[in-house]
C-alpha positions in Angstrom: -3.8 26.1 -0.1 -2.0 24.2 -2.8 -3.7 20.8 -4.1 -1.5 18.2 -3.3 -1.5 14.9 -5.5 -1.9 11.5 -3.6 1.1 9.7 -3.3 1.1 6.1 -3.8 3.0 3.5 -1.5 5.0 0.7 -2.6 4.9 -1.0 0.9 2.1 -3.3 1.4 -0.5 -2.5 4.5 -0.1 -4.3 7.6 2.8 -6.1 9.7 6.5 -6.2 8.7 7.5 -10.0 8.0 9.3 -10.7 10.9 12.5 -12.0 9.0 12.8 -8.3 7.9 12.2 -7.3 11.2 14.6 -9.8 12.6 17.0 -8.6 10.1 16.7 -4.8 11.0 17.5 -5.4 14.9 20.3 -7.9 14.5 22.8 -5.2 13.9 21.8 -3.2 16.8 21.6 -6.1 19.3 25.4 -6.9 18.3 26.3 -3.2 19.2 24.6 -3.4 22.5 26.8 -6.8 22.8 29.6 -4.6 22.4 29.1 -1.1 24.3 27.7 -3.3 27.0 30.1 -5.8 27.8 29.0 -9.2 26.5 26.3 -11.6 26.5 25.4 -11.4 30.0 24.3 -7.9 30.3 22.4 -8.3 27.0 20.5 -11.3 28.5 19.7 -9.4 32.2 18.2 -6.8 30.0 16.5 -8.4 28.1 14.8 -10.4 30.9 14.7 -7.0 32.7 11.8 -6.1 29.7 10.3 -9.2 29.3 9.4 -8.9 33.5 8.3 -5.2 32.8 6.1 -6.5 29.8 4.3 -9.3 31.6 6.0 -12.4 29.9 
């Protein structure tokens, strides 16, 4: 088995910043609005997911 050097990562340990997570999700959310026919469909799906998660 070959020796592999430990690679250092530049990403800090822990959780992603909320603004970064929001910036990653917004393009996907906009795509859902366009594909599934408007804001009402997105709100309905988000509400259903919220109910499933118990919120």
